[in-house]
TORKOL-4160 file (C-alpha; in steps of 0.2 Angstrom, whole numbers, padded with zeros to 4 digits, m for minus):
452
<pt num="1" X="0000" Y="0001" Z="0000"/>
<pt num="2" X="0008" Y="0016" Z="m0005"/>
<pt num="3" X="0005" Y="0034" Z="0000"/>
<pt num="4" X="0011" Y="0050" Z="m0008"/>
<pt num="5" X="0017" Y="0065" Z="0002"/>
<pt num="6" X="0018" Y="0083" Z="m0003"/>
<pt num="7" X="0034" Y="0095" Z="m0002"/>
<pt num="8" X="0041" Y="0092" Z="m0019"/>
<pt num="9" X="0049" Y="0108" Z="m0028"/>
<pt num="10" X="0041" Y="0112" Z="m0044"/>
<pt num="11" X="0050" Y="0113" Z="m0061"/>
<pt num="12" X="0042" Y="0121" Z="m0076"/>
<pt num="13" X="0042" Y="0113" Z="m0092"/>
<pt num="14" X="0029" Y="0122" Z="m0103"/>
<pt num="15" X="0030" Y="0139" Z="m0112"/>
<pt num="16" X="0013" Y="0145" Z="m0105"/>
<pt num="17" X="0013" Y="0154" Z="m0088"/>
<pt num="18" X="m0003" Y="0146" Z="m0083"/>
<pt num="19" X="0001" Y="0128" Z="m0086"/>
<pt num="20" X="0015" Y="0116" Z="m0081"/>
<pt num="21" X="0021" Y="0099" Z="m0077"/>
<pt num="22" X="0031" Y="0098" Z="m0060"/>
<pt num="23" X="0046" Y="0086" Z="m0057"/>
<pt num="24" X="0041" Y="0073" Z="m0044"/>
<pt num="25" X="0056" Y="0062" Z="m0045"/>
<pt num="26" X="0067" Y="0062" Z="m0029"/>
<pt num="27" X="0085" Y="0061" Z="m0030"/>
<pt num="28" X="0091" Y="0044" Z="m0032"/>
<pt num="29" X="0097" Y="0036" Z="m0016"/>
<pt num="30" X="0090" Y="0050" Z="m0004"/>
<pt num="31" X="0080" Y="0037" Z="0005"/>
<pt num="32" X="0094" Y="0024" Z="0006"/>
<pt num="33" X="0095" Y="0016" Z="0023"/>
<pt num="34" X="0080" Y="0024" Z="0030"/>
<pt num="35" X="0066" Y="0013" Z="0037"/>
<pt num="36" X="0050" Y="0013" Z="0027"/>
<pt num="37" X="0034" Y="0013" Z="0037"/>
<pt num="38" X="0017" Y="0011" Z="0028"/>
<pt num="39" X="0005" Y="0024" Z="0033"/>
<pt num="40" X="m0014" Y="0022" Z="0033"/>
<pt num="41" X="m0023" Y="0038" Z="0034"/>
<pt num="42" X="m0036" Y="0038" Z="0048"/>
<pt num="43" X="m0027" Y="0023" Z="0056"/>
<pt num="44" X="m0010" Y="0030" Z="0058"/>
<pt num="45" X="m0003" Y="0047" Z="0065"/>
<pt num="46" X="0013" Y="0056" Z="0060"/>
<pt num="47" X="0025" Y="0059" Z="0074"/>
<pt num="48" X="0032" Y="0076" Z="0078"/>
<pt num="49" X="0046" Y="0079" Z="0066"/>
<pt num="50" X="0041" Y="0066" Z="0054"/>
<pt num="51" X="0034" Y="0068" Z="0036"/>
<pt num="52" X="0025" Y="0058" Z="0023"/>
<pt num="53" X="0036" Y="0054" Z="0008"/>
<pt num="54" X="0032" Y="0045" Z="m0008"/>
<pt num="55" X="0036" Y="0027" Z="m0009"/>
<pt num="56" X="0042" Y="0027" Z="m0027"/>
<pt num="57" X="0042" Y="0008" Z="m0027"/>
<pt num="58" X="0023" Y="0008" Z="m0026"/>
<pt num="59" X="0022" Y="0018" Z="m0043"/>
<pt num="60" X="0025" Y="0013" Z="m0061"/>
<pt num="61" X="0021" Y="0031" Z="m0067"/>
<pt num="62" X="0018" Y="0046" Z="m0058"/>
<pt num="63" X="0017" Y="0065" Z="m0064"/>
<pt num="64" X="0009" Y="0081" Z="m0058"/>
<pt num="65" X="0002" Y="0095" Z="m0069"/>
<pt num="66" X="m0005" Y="0112" Z="m0064"/>
<pt num="67" X="m0016" Y="0125" Z="m0073"/>
<pt num="68" X="m0018" Y="0143" Z="m0068"/>
<pt num="69" X="m0035" Y="0141" Z="m0060"/>
<pt num="70" X="m0040" Y="0125" Z="m0053"/>
<pt num="71" X="m0050" Y="0112" Z="m0064"/>
<pt num="72" X="m0063" Y="0104" Z="m0053"/>
<pt num="73" X="m0070" Y="0093" Z="m0067"/>
<pt num="74" X="m0062" Y="0085" Z="m0082"/>
<pt num="75" X="m0065" Y="0070" Z="m0094"/>
<pt num="76" X="m0053" Y="0059" Z="m0104"/>
<pt num="77" X="m0054" Y="0060" Z="m0123"/>
<pt num="78" X="m0053" Y="0045" Z="m0133"/>
<pt num="79" X="m0038" Y="0046" Z="m0145"/>
<pt num="80" X="m0032" Y="0036" Z="m0161"/>
<pt num="81" X="m0015" Y="0030" Z="m0153"/>
<pt num="82" X="m0023" Y="0013" Z="m0149"/>
<pt num="83" X="m0031" Y="0003" Z="m0136"/>
<pt num="84" X="m0024" Y="m0007" Z="m0121"/>
<pt num="85" X="m0007" Y="0001" Z="m0124"/>
<pt num="86" X="0007" Y="m0002" Z="m0112"/>
<pt num="87" X="0023" Y="0005" Z="m0120"/>
<pt num="88" X="0030" Y="0021" Z="m0112"/>
<pt num="89" X="0030" Y="0035" Z="m0114"/>
<pt num="90" X="0012" Y="0038" Z="m0114"/>
<pt num="91" X="0001" Y="0052" Z="m0121"/>
<pt num="92" X="m0016" Y="0057" Z="m0115"/>
<pt num="93" X="m0029" Y="0069" Z="m0121"/>
<pt num="94" X="m0041" Y="0078" Z="m0108"/>
<pt num="95" X="m0054" Y="0091" Z="m0108"/>
<pt num="96" X="m0056" Y="0101" Z="m0091"/>
<pt num="97" X="m0065" Y="0117" Z="m0086"/>
<pt num="98" X="m0058" Y="0130" Z="m0074"/>
<pt num="99" X="m0065" Y="0138" Z="m0058"/>
<pt num="100" X="m0058" Y="0155" Z="m0059"/>
<pt num="101" X="m0062" Y="0168" Z="m0046"/>
<pt num="102" X="m0070" Y="0180" Z="m0059"/>
<pt num="103" X="m0084" Y="0174" Z="m0069"/>
<pt num="104" X="m0077" Y="0180" Z="m0086"/>
<pt num="105" X="m0060" Y="0172" Z="m0084"/>
<pt num="106" X="m0065" Y="0154" Z="m0085"/>
<pt num="107" X="m0061" Y="0142" Z="m0099"/>
<pt num="108" X="m0063" Y="0125" Z="m0106"/>
<pt num="109" X="m0046" Y="0118" Z="m0108"/>
<pt num="110" X="m0041" Y="0104" Z="m0120"/>
<pt num="111" X="m0025" Y="0096" Z="m0116"/>
<pt num="112" X="m0012" Y="0085" Z="m0122"/>
<pt num="113" X="0000" Y="0077" Z="m0109"/>
<pt num="114" X="0014" Y="0068" Z="m0117"/>
<pt num="115" X="0031" Y="0060" Z="m0114"/>
<pt num="116" X="0024" Y="0052" Z="m0099"/>
<pt num="117" X="0037" Y="0041" Z="m0093"/>
<pt num="118" X="0040" Y="0028" Z="m0080"/>
<pt num="119" X="0047" Y="0032" Z="m0063"/>
<pt num="120" X="0066" Y="0029" Z="m0062"/>
<pt num="121" X="0064" Y="0014" Z="m0051"/>
<pt num="122" X="0052" Y="0006" Z="m0062"/>
<pt num="123" X="0063" Y="0009" Z="m0077"/>
<pt num="124" X="0077" Y="m0001" Z="m0068"/>
<pt num="125" X="0066" Y="m0015" Z="m0063"/>
<pt num="126" X="0053" Y="m0015" Z="m0077"/>
<pt num="127" X="0050" Y="m0029" Z="m0090"/>
<pt num="128" X="0054" Y="m0027" Z="m0108"/>
<pt num="129" X="0035" Y="m0026" Z="m0114"/>
<pt num="130" X="0033" Y="m0010" Z="m0106"/>
<pt num="131" X="0050" Y="m0001" Z="m0111"/>
<pt num="132" X="0051" Y="0014" Z="m0122"/>
<pt num="133" X="0050" Y="0008" Z="m0140"/>
<pt num="134" X="0053" Y="0018" Z="m0156"/>
<pt num="135" X="0040" Y="0007" Z="m0165"/>
<pt num="136" X="0027" Y="0014" Z="m0153"/>
<pt num="137" X="0014" Y="0025" Z="m0161"/>
<pt num="138" X="0018" Y="0037" Z="m0147"/>
<pt num="139" X="0032" Y="0049" Z="m0148"/>
<pt num="140" X="0047" Y="0041" Z="m0138"/>
<pt num="141" X="0056" Y="0057" Z="m0134"/>
<pt num="142" X="0052" Y="0075" Z="m0134"/>
<pt num="143" X="0065" Y="0089" Z="m0138"/>
<pt num="144" X="0066" Y="0096" Z="m0121"/>
<pt num="145" X="0073" Y="0079" Z="m0114"/>
<pt num="146" X="0066" Y="0068" Z="m0100"/>
<pt num="147" X="0052" Y="0080" Z="m0093"/>
<pt num="148" X="0034" Y="0078" Z="m0099"/>
<pt num="149" X="0025" Y="0091" Z="m0110"/>
<pt num="150" X="0008" Y="0099" Z="m0108"/>
<pt num="151" X="0000" Y="0108" Z="m0122"/>
<pt num="152" X="m0016" Y="0117" Z="m0120"/>
<pt num="153" X="m0030" Y="0125" Z="m0130"/>
<pt num="154" X="m0041" Y="0137" Z="m0121"/>
<pt num="155" X="m0060" Y="0141" Z="m0126"/>
<pt num="156" X="m0068" Y="0155" Z="m0116"/>
<pt num="157" X="m0082" Y="0150" Z="m0105"/>
<pt num="158" X="m0094" Y="0161" Z="m0096"/>
<pt num="159" X="m0094" Y="0156" Z="m0077"/>
<pt num="160" X="m0085" Y="0143" Z="m0068"/>
<pt num="161" X="m0087" Y="0125" Z="m0074"/>
<pt num="162" X="m0095" Y="0114" Z="m0061"/>
<pt num="163" X="m0094" Y="0099" Z="m0072"/>
<pt num="164" X="m0088" Y="0093" Z="m0090"/>
<pt num="165" X="m0092" Y="0078" Z="m0099"/>
<pt num="166" X="m0087" Y="0073" Z="m0117"/>
<pt num="167" X="m0093" Y="0062" Z="m0130"/>
<pt num="168" X="m0091" Y="0059" Z="m0149"/>
<pt num="169" X="m0105" Y="0063" Z="m0161"/>
<pt num="170" X="m0103" Y="0059" Z="m0180"/>
<pt num="171" X="m0084" Y="0058" Z="m0178"/>
<pt num="172" X="m0083" Y="0075" Z="m0168"/>
<pt num="173" X="m0077" Y="0077" Z="m0151"/>
<pt num="174" X="m0091" Y="0086" Z="m0141"/>
<pt num="175" X="m0091" Y="0092" Z="m0123"/>
<pt num="176" X="m0105" Y="0098" Z="m0112"/>
<pt num="177" X="m0102" Y="0109" Z="m0097"/>
<pt num="178" X="m0112" Y="0114" Z="m0082"/>
<pt num="179" X="m0109" Y="0133" Z="m0079"/>
<pt num="180" X="m0111" Y="0141" Z="m0061"/>
<pt num="181" X="m0121" Y="0154" Z="m0070"/>
<pt num="182" X="m0136" Y="0141" Z="m0072"/>
<pt num="183" X="m0134" Y="0136" Z="m0090"/>
<pt num="184" X="m0128" Y="0119" Z="m0098"/>
<pt num="185" X="m0118" Y="0122" Z="m0114"/>
<pt num="186" X="m0112" Y="0110" Z="m0128"/>
<pt num="187" X="m0096" Y="0114" Z="m0137"/>
<pt num="188" X="m0087" Y="0107" Z="m0152"/>
<pt num="189" X="m0069" Y="0104" Z="m0146"/>
<pt num="190" X="m0063" Y="0095" Z="m0161"/>
<pt num="191" X="m0053" Y="0110" Z="m0168"/>
<pt num="192" X="m0045" Y="0113" Z="m0151"/>
<pt num="193" X="m0041" Y="0095" Z="m0150"/>
<pt num="194" X="m0032" Y="0095" Z="m0167"/>
<pt num="195" X="m0022" Y="0110" Z="m0161"/>
<pt num="196" X="m0014" Y="0103" Z="m0146"/>
<pt num="197" X="m0003" Y="0090" Z="m0155"/>
<pt num="198" X="0011" Y="0105" Z="m0155"/>
<pt num="199" X="0012" Y="0120" Z="m0143"/>
<pt num="200" X="0013" Y="0132" Z="m0157"/>
<pt num="201" X="m0004" Y="0126" Z="m0164"/>
<pt num="202" X="m0012" Y="0126" Z="m0146"/>
<pt num="203" X="m0006" Y="0144" Z="m0143"/>
<pt num="204" X="m0013" Y="0150" Z="m0160"/>
<pt num="205" X="m0029" Y="0142" Z="m0157"/>
<pt num="206" X="m0032" Y="0150" Z="m0140"/>
<pt num="207" X="m0026" Y="0167" Z="m0147"/>
<pt num="208" X="m0037" Y="0167" Z="m0163"/>
<pt num="209" X="m0051" Y="0155" Z="m0161"/>
<pt num="210" X="m0053" Y="0153" Z="m0142"/>
<pt num="211" X="m0069" Y="0164" Z="m0142"/>
<pt num="212" X="m0079" Y="0151" Z="m0152"/>
<pt num="213" X="m0098" Y="0151" Z="m0146"/>
<pt num="214" X="m0106" Y="0136" Z="m0138"/>
<pt num="215" X="m0115" Y="0124" Z="m0151"/>
<pt num="216" X="m0130" Y="0125" Z="m0140"/>
<pt num="217" X="m0135" Y="0132" Z="m0123"/>
<pt num="218" X="m0150" Y="0128" Z="m0111"/>
<pt num="219" X="m0155" Y="0139" Z="m0097"/>
<pt num="220" X="m0171" Y="0131" Z="m0093"/>
<pt num="221" X="m0164" Y="0124" Z="m0077"/>
<pt num="222" X="m0164" Y="0142" Z="m0070"/>
<pt num="223" X="m0151" Y="0136" Z="m0056"/>
<pt num="224" X="m0134" Y="0130" Z="m0057"/>
<pt num="225" X="m0131" Y="0111" Z="m0055"/>
<pt num="226" X="m0118" Y="0097" Z="m0056"/>
<pt num="227" X="m0126" Y="0081" Z="m0062"/>
<pt num="228" X="m0122" Y="0078" Z="m0081"/>
<pt num="229" X="m0119" Y="0063" Z="m0092"/>
<pt num="230" X="m0120" Y="0058" Z="m0110"/>
<pt num="231" X="m0128" Y="0041" Z="m0114"/>
<pt num="232" X="m0115" Y="0028" Z="m0120"/>
<pt num="233" X="m0128" Y="0019" Z="m0130"/>
<pt num="234" X="m0138" Y="0033" Z="m0139"/>
<pt num="235" X="m0128" Y="0046" Z="m0148"/>
<pt num="236" X="m0131" Y="0064" Z="m0143"/>
<pt num="237" X="m0143" Y="0060" Z="m0128"/>
<pt num="238" X="m0138" Y="0069" Z="m0112"/>
<pt num="239" X="m0146" Y="0071" Z="m0095"/>
<pt num="240" X="m0143" Y="0086" Z="m0084"/>
<pt num="241" X="m0148" Y="0088" Z="m0065"/>
<pt num="242" X="m0149" Y="0105" Z="m0055"/>
<pt num="243" X="m0147" Y="0110" Z="m0037"/>
<pt num="244" X="m0167" Y="0112" Z="m0036"/>
<pt num="245" X="m0170" Y="0093" Z="m0039"/>
<pt num="246" X="m0175" Y="0094" Z="m0057"/>
<pt num="247" X="m0167" Y="0082" Z="m0071"/>
<pt num="248" X="m0169" Y="0086" Z="m0090"/>
<pt num="249" X="m0166" Y="0074" Z="m0104"/>
<pt num="250" X="m0158" Y="0081" Z="m0120"/>
<pt num="251" X="m0160" Y="0072" Z="m0137"/>
<pt num="252" X="m0151" Y="0077" Z="m0153"/>
<pt num="253" X="m0162" Y="0082" Z="m0168"/>
<pt num="254" X="m0158" Y="0086" Z="m0186"/>
<pt num="255" X="m0146" Y="0099" Z="m0189"/>
<pt num="256" X="m0134" Y="0096" Z="m0175"/>
<pt num="257" X="m0146" Y="0104" Z="m0162"/>
<pt num="258" X="m0154" Y="0097" Z="m0147"/>
<pt num="259" X="m0171" Y="0097" Z="m0140"/>
<pt num="260" X="m0173" Y="0097" Z="m0121"/>
<pt num="261" X="m0189" Y="0090" Z="m0113"/>
<pt num="262" X="m0196" Y="0104" Z="m0103"/>
<pt num="263" X="m0205" Y="0092" Z="m0091"/>
<pt num="264" X="m0192" Y="0088" Z="m0077"/>
<pt num="265" X="m0189" Y="0071" Z="m0069"/>
<pt num="266" X="m0192" Y="0078" Z="m0052"/>
<pt num="267" X="m0194" Y="0064" Z="m0039"/>
<pt num="268" X="m0179" Y="0070" Z="m0029"/>
<pt num="269" X="m0183" Y="0082" Z="m0015"/>
<pt num="270" X="m0166" Y="0090" Z="m0015"/>
<pt num="271" X="m0150" Y="0094" Z="m0026"/>
<pt num="272" X="m0146" Y="0081" Z="m0039"/>
<pt num="273" X="m0128" Y="0078" Z="m0037"/>
<pt num="274" X="m0124" Y="0064" Z="m0051"/>
<pt num="275" X="m0132" Y="0056" Z="m0065"/>
<pt num="276" X="m0126" Y="0040" Z="m0074"/>
<pt num="277" X="m0134" Y="0032" Z="m0089"/>
<pt num="278" X="m0135" Y="0013" Z="m0090"/>
<pt num="279" X="m0120" Y="0006" Z="m0100"/>
<pt num="280" X="m0132" Y="m0007" Z="m0109"/>
<pt num="281" X="m0150" Y="m0001" Z="m0107"/>
<pt num="282" X="m0154" Y="0014" Z="m0119"/>
<pt num="283" X="m0168" Y="0022" Z="m0109"/>
<pt num="284" X="m0162" Y="0020" Z="m0091"/>
<pt num="285" X="m0152" Y="0031" Z="m0080"/>
<pt num="286" X="m0148" Y="0033" Z="m0061"/>
<pt num="287" X="m0146" Y="0048" Z="m0051"/>
<pt num="288" X="m0142" Y="0052" Z="m0033"/>
<pt num="289" X="m0146" Y="0068" Z="m0022"/>
<pt num="290" X="m0143" Y="0078" Z="m0006"/>
<pt num="291" X="m0160" Y="0069" Z="m0001"/>
<pt num="292" X="m0150" Y="0054" Z="0002"/>
<pt num="293" X="m0158" Y="0044" Z="m0011"/>
<pt num="294" X="m0152" Y="0035" Z="m0027"/>
<pt num="295" X="m0166" Y="0033" Z="m0041"/>
<pt num="296" X="m0166" Y="0023" Z="m0056"/>
<pt num="297" X="m0177" Y="0030" Z="m0071"/>
<pt num="298" X="m0184" Y="0024" Z="m0087"/>
<pt num="299" X="m0187" Y="0037" Z="m0099"/>
<pt num="300" X="m0200" Y="0027" Z="m0109"/>
<pt num="301" X="m0212" Y="0032" Z="m0095"/>
<pt num="302" X="m0219" Y="0051" Z="m0093"/>
<pt num="303" X="m0206" Y="0060" Z="m0082"/>
<pt num="304" X="m0219" Y="0060" Z="m0068"/>
<pt num="305" X="m0220" Y="0041" Z="m0068"/>
<pt num="306" X="m0202" Y="0037" Z="m0074"/>
<pt num="307" X="m0194" Y="0034" Z="m0057"/>
<pt num="308" X="m0195" Y="0015" Z="m0056"/>
<pt num="309" X="m0183" Y="0011" Z="m0041"/>
<pt num="310" X="m0179" Y="0022" Z="m0026"/>
<pt num="311" X="m0167" Y="0018" Z="m0012"/>
<pt num="312" X="m0173" Y="0032" Z="0000"/>
<pt num="313" X="m0159" Y="0031" Z="0012"/>
<pt num="314" X="m0144" Y="0026" Z="0002"/>
<pt num="315" X="m0132" Y="0035" Z="0014"/>
<pt num="316" X="m0133" Y="0043" Z="0031"/>
<pt num="317" X="m0132" Y="0060" Z="0022"/>
<pt num="318" X="m0129" Y="0068" Z="0004"/>
<pt num="319" X="m0125" Y="0055" Z="m0009"/>
<pt num="320" X="m0113" Y="0064" Z="m0020"/>
<pt num="321" X="m0108" Y="0052" Z="m0033"/>
<pt num="322" X="m0112" Y="0036" Z="m0042"/>
<pt num="323" X="m0105" Y="0025" Z="m0055"/>
<pt num="324" X="m0112" Y="0011" Z="m0066"/>
<pt num="325" X="m0102" Y="m0005" Z="m0068"/>
<pt num="326" X="m0099" Y="m0008" Z="m0087"/>
<pt num="327" X="m0099" Y="m0028" Z="m0085"/>
<pt num="328" X="m0109" Y="m0032" Z="m0069"/>
<pt num="329" X="m0126" Y="m0026" Z="m0063"/>
<pt num="330" X="m0118" Y="m0015" Z="m0049"/>
<pt num="331" X="m0118" Y="0003" Z="m0045"/>
<pt num="332" X="m0105" Y="0011" Z="m0032"/>
<pt num="333" X="m0110" Y="0026" Z="m0023"/>
<pt num="334" X="m0101" Y="0038" Z="m0012"/>
<pt num="335" X="m0108" Y="0051" Z="0001"/>
<pt num="336" X="m0104" Y="0065" Z="0013"/>
<pt num="337" X="m0103" Y="0051" Z="0026"/>
<pt num="338" X="m0087" Y="0045" Z="0019"/>
<pt num="339" X="m0095" Y="0028" Z="0015"/>
<pt num="340" X="m0093" Y="0018" Z="m0001"/>
<pt num="341" X="m0108" Y="0007" Z="m0005"/>
<pt num="342" X="m0109" Y="m0007" Z="m0019"/>
<pt num="343" X="m0127" Y="m0010" Z="m0024"/>
<pt num="344" X="m0133" Y="m0025" Z="m0034"/>
<pt num="345" X="m0147" Y="m0019" Z="m0046"/>
<pt num="346" X="m0155" Y="m0036" Z="m0046"/>
<pt num="347" X="m0159" Y="m0033" Z="m0027"/>
<pt num="348" X="m0165" Y="m0015" Z="m0027"/>
<pt num="349" X="m0183" Y="m0019" Z="m0030"/>
<pt num="350" X="m0183" Y="m0030" Z="m0014"/>
<pt num="351" X="m0176" Y="m0014" Z="m0004"/>
<pt num="352" X="m0160" Y="m0025" Z="m0001"/>
<pt num="353" X="m0145" Y="m0017" Z="0008"/>
<pt num="354" X="m0129" Y="m0014" Z="m0001"/>
<pt num="355" X="m0119" Y="m0030" Z="m0004"/>
<pt num="356" X="m0103" Y="m0021" Z="0002"/>
<pt num="357" X="m0100" Y="m0006" Z="0012"/>
<pt num="358" X="m0083" Y="0002" Z="0015"/>
<pt num="359" X="m0078" Y="0016" Z="0027"/>
<pt num="360" X="m0060" Y="0021" Z="0024"/>
<pt num="361" X="m0062" Y="0039" Z="0019"/>
<pt num="362" X="m0063" Y="0052" Z="0033"/>
<pt num="363" X="m0071" Y="0065" Z="0022"/>
<pt num="364" X="m0085" Y="0067" Z="0009"/>
<pt num="365" X="m0083" Y="0055" Z="m0006"/>
<pt num="366" X="m0081" Y="0066" Z="m0021"/>
<pt num="367" X="m0078" Y="0053" Z="m0035"/>
<pt num="368" X="m0080" Y="0035" Z="m0039"/>
<pt num="369" X="m0077" Y="0025" Z="m0055"/>
<pt num="370" X="m0076" Y="0007" Z="m0059"/>
<pt num="371" X="m0061" Y="0000" Z="m0069"/>
<pt num="372" X="m0065" Y="0000" Z="m0087"/>
<pt num="373" X="m0061" Y="m0018" Z="m0090"/>
<pt num="374" X="m0059" Y="m0026" Z="m0073"/>
<pt num="375" X="m0077" Y="m0028" Z="m0066"/>
<pt num="376" X="m0072" Y="m0030" Z="m0048"/>
<pt num="377" X="m0060" Y="m0015" Z="m0046"/>
<pt num="378" X="m0064" Y="0003" Z="m0043"/>
<pt num="379" X="m0057" Y="0020" Z="m0038"/>
<pt num="380" X="m0064" Y="0032" Z="m0026"/>
<pt num="381" X="m0058" Y="0050" Z="m0020"/>
<pt num="382" X="m0063" Y="0061" Z="m0007"/>
<pt num="383" X="m0060" Y="0078" Z="0002"/>
<pt num="384" X="m0049" Y="0070" Z="0014"/>
<pt num="385" X="m0035" Y="0070" Z="0001"/>
<pt num="386" X="m0036" Y="0052" Z="m0003"/>
<pt num="387" X="m0039" Y="0041" Z="m0018"/>
<pt num="388" X="m0042" Y="0023" Z="m0014"/>
<pt num="389" X="m0041" Y="0008" Z="m0025"/>
<pt num="390" X="m0052" Y="m0007" Z="m0021"/>
<pt num="391" X="m0055" Y="m0024" Z="m0028"/>
<pt num="392" X="m0070" Y="m0034" Z="m0022"/>
<pt num="393" X="m0063" Y="m0051" Z="m0027"/>
<pt num="394" X="m0051" Y="m0050" Z="m0013"/>
<pt num="395" X="m0053" Y="m0059" Z="0004"/>
<pt num="396" X="m0043" Y="m0059" Z="0019"/>
<pt num="397" X="m0030" Y="m0072" Z="0021"/>
<pt num="398" X="m0026" Y="m0074" Z="0039"/>
<pt num="399" X="m0010" Y="m0085" Z="0035"/>
<pt num="400" X="m0003" Y="m0070" Z="0025"/>
<pt num="401" X="m0004" Y="m0058" Z="0039"/>
<pt num="402" X="0011" Y="m0054" Z="0050"/>
<pt num="403" X="0012" Y="m0064" Z="0065"/>
<pt num="404" X="0005" Y="m0054" Z="0080"/>
<pt num="405" X="0000" Y="m0039" Z="0069"/>
<pt num="406" X="m0019" Y="m0036" Z="0067"/>
<pt num="407" X="m0022" Y="m0028" Z="0050"/>
<pt num="408" X="m0035" Y="m0014" Z="0052"/>
<pt num="409" X="m0040" Y="m0011" Z="0034"/>
<pt num="410" X="m0052" Y="m0021" Z="0023"/>
<pt num="411" X="m0044" Y="m0034" Z="0012"/>
<pt num="412" X="m0052" Y="m0026" Z="m0003"/>
<pt num="413" X="m0042" Y="m0011" Z="0000"/>
<pt num="414" X="m0027" Y="m0011" Z="m0013"/>
<pt num="415" X="m0019" Y="0006" Z="m0013"/>
<pt num="416" X="m0020" Y="0024" Z="m0005"/>
<pt num="417" X="m0014" Y="0037" Z="m0016"/>
<pt num="418" X="m0011" Y="0055" Z="m0007"/>
<pt num="419" X="m0002" Y="0071" Z="m0011"/>
<pt num="420" X="m0017" Y="0082" Z="m0018"/>
<pt num="421" X="m0027" Y="0094" Z="m0009"/>
<pt num="422" X="m0046" Y="0092" Z="m0010"/>
<pt num="423" X="m0048" Y="0079" Z="m0023"/>
<pt num="424" X="m0063" Y="0082" Z="m0034"/>
<pt num="425" X="m0063" Y="0069" Z="m0048"/>
<pt num="426" X="m0054" Y="0054" Z="m0054"/>
<pt num="427" X="m0055" Y="0044" Z="m0070"/>
<pt num="428" X="m0047" Y="0028" Z="m0077"/>
<pt num="429" X="m0039" Y="0030" Z="m0094"/>
<pt num="430" X="m0050" Y="0018" Z="m0105"/>
<pt num="431" X="m0035" Y="0015" Z="m0118"/>
<pt num="432" X="m0020" Y="0014" Z="m0105"/>
<pt num="433" X="m0023" Y="0000" Z="m0093"/>
<pt num="434" X="m0021" Y="0004" Z="m0075"/>
<pt num="435" X="m0018" Y="0023" Z="m0078"/>
<pt num="436" X="m0028" Y="0035" Z="m0066"/>
<pt num="437" X="m0030" Y="0054" Z="m0069"/>
<pt num="438" X="m0036" Y="0065" Z="m0054"/>
<pt num="439" X="m0039" Y="0083" Z="m0051"/>
<pt num="440" X="m0040" Y="0093" Z="m0036"/>
<pt num="441" X="m0038" Y="0111" Z="m0030"/>
<pt num="442" X="m0019" Y="0108" Z="m0030"/>
<pt num="443" X="m0019" Y="0102" Z="m0049"/>
<pt num="444" X="m0019" Y="0085" Z="m0059"/>
<pt num="445" X="m0010" Y="0069" Z="m0055"/>
<pt num="446" X="m0008" Y="0055" Z="m0068"/>
<pt num="447" X="m0001" Y="0039" Z="m0062"/>
<pt num="448" X="m0001" Y="0020" Z="m0062"/>
<pt num="449" X="0002" Y="0009" Z="m0047"/>
<pt num="450" X="0009" Y="m0008" Z="m0045"/>
<pt num="451" X="m0008" Y="m0013" Z="m0038"/>
<pt num="452" X="m0019" Y="m0012" Z="m0054"/>
C-alpha cells in the first residue's frame, strides 16, 4: 500500500505561464538506509518531526500538472493512438473546465499530456514489454529531454465549470459543461483537440479561435447544477440535473441541435448531485441526491412516472456520486458520510441493503469510478485528500498476515494515493490499462500503481 506525500519542488516544462508539469522524482538514493513505514490515513498518525514521503516503489508512473485556475472537473478524450497500450512513454488527451475567481476568466481547456515516462525505479526493474519503443505510435522522446509536456488550447467559458463531460458525435469530439451561471452548454472541441499536438498550434488556437460560441445552450434549469452525463448507447443523448432537484433529458435532432424535454424528472426532493446512464439499457439512467436517495429512471415513461426504483436512504447524508459498472449489474455510490456502498441492481426492487460497504475515507466522497475492464476494481476519491483503489474479489487471508499484527484495513483495499489537496474527480484512462488521472484544488495527478 503506497502513499504520496507533498513537499516536492516544482520545475516548469511549458512555455505557458498558466500551465506546467512539475518534476516529482526524488534524487536517487536519498532514502537509502531509511526505514520505510507504511502509513494508513485515519489509522496512523505522523509523529512530531516526521513527514510523509512517496514510496516510489509503489508507482510505475507518477506525474503532476498544474493549470492557472483549478480545474475541478475533467474528462478523458478517446484518441487514435490505440487501445490497451502499455509501452512508455504515454500520451493522454483531456478536456477540463476552470473555476476562476472572476466569472469571465474561465475556460474550457483541451490538453495533451505527452512524454509520460516511468518512474526511475520502475525503469530499472521493469519488464521489456513496457519499455520505451521507437516502434510505438507515441513519440518516444520530446525535444526538451526527459520531462513531460503539456499543451493546452483554451476556449472562453462564461462562469466557472461545475462539471464537464465529453462524447463523440458523428466523428466530432463534443463536450457539455455545467456553468455556475445556471446554463448547460455544448461545445465542439474537435478544432481545439487537433491544435494541441503542437504547442504552437495550441497557442494559435487559444489566441485566434478561443472565443468560439457554444454549439447549443440550455437555460431552462434556472439554477446551477452538477449532475451531467452523456448516454453511452444513444448518440447525442444527455441528462442534466440541477441544485433544485430537477433533471432534464436532451435528445439530438436534425441539424446538429438538441431538443430538451421541458418536463423535468423531479422525484428527488433536493439537489441532484450525479447522473449515470446505464451502459447497456438505452432508456435507463440513475441519479443520486442530497436527499440521501439513489433513483433509477426509465425515460420510456412520462417524467412524473419514470422513477422505477428508489433507495430512499442510500447513505446517512448527501449521496454525492455514483458510477455504473460496465460489465456487472453493480452501482457504486459515495456520500458525505465518507462511505462507499456497492449496490446489486438485481436486488434493489427488494429494498435490499448494499452488498458491500467500506468506510476508509474520513471526509466526503467526491468521485467513484469502476475500472473500465476489470469488473471488480474501482477507484474512489474524497475531500480527505485520498484516492483509494479497491478490488471486490479479494478476501482476507489470515495466513498471509504478519504474526502478532492485526491488519485494520479491509482486505479489498489495494492502494491509497495521497499528495493532492481536496480531490474532486478521478478517471481511469480507457485506453491505457491501470492509469488513473485525478484533479484537485492543487492540480492534476496522472499515475499508475503496482496494484492495478
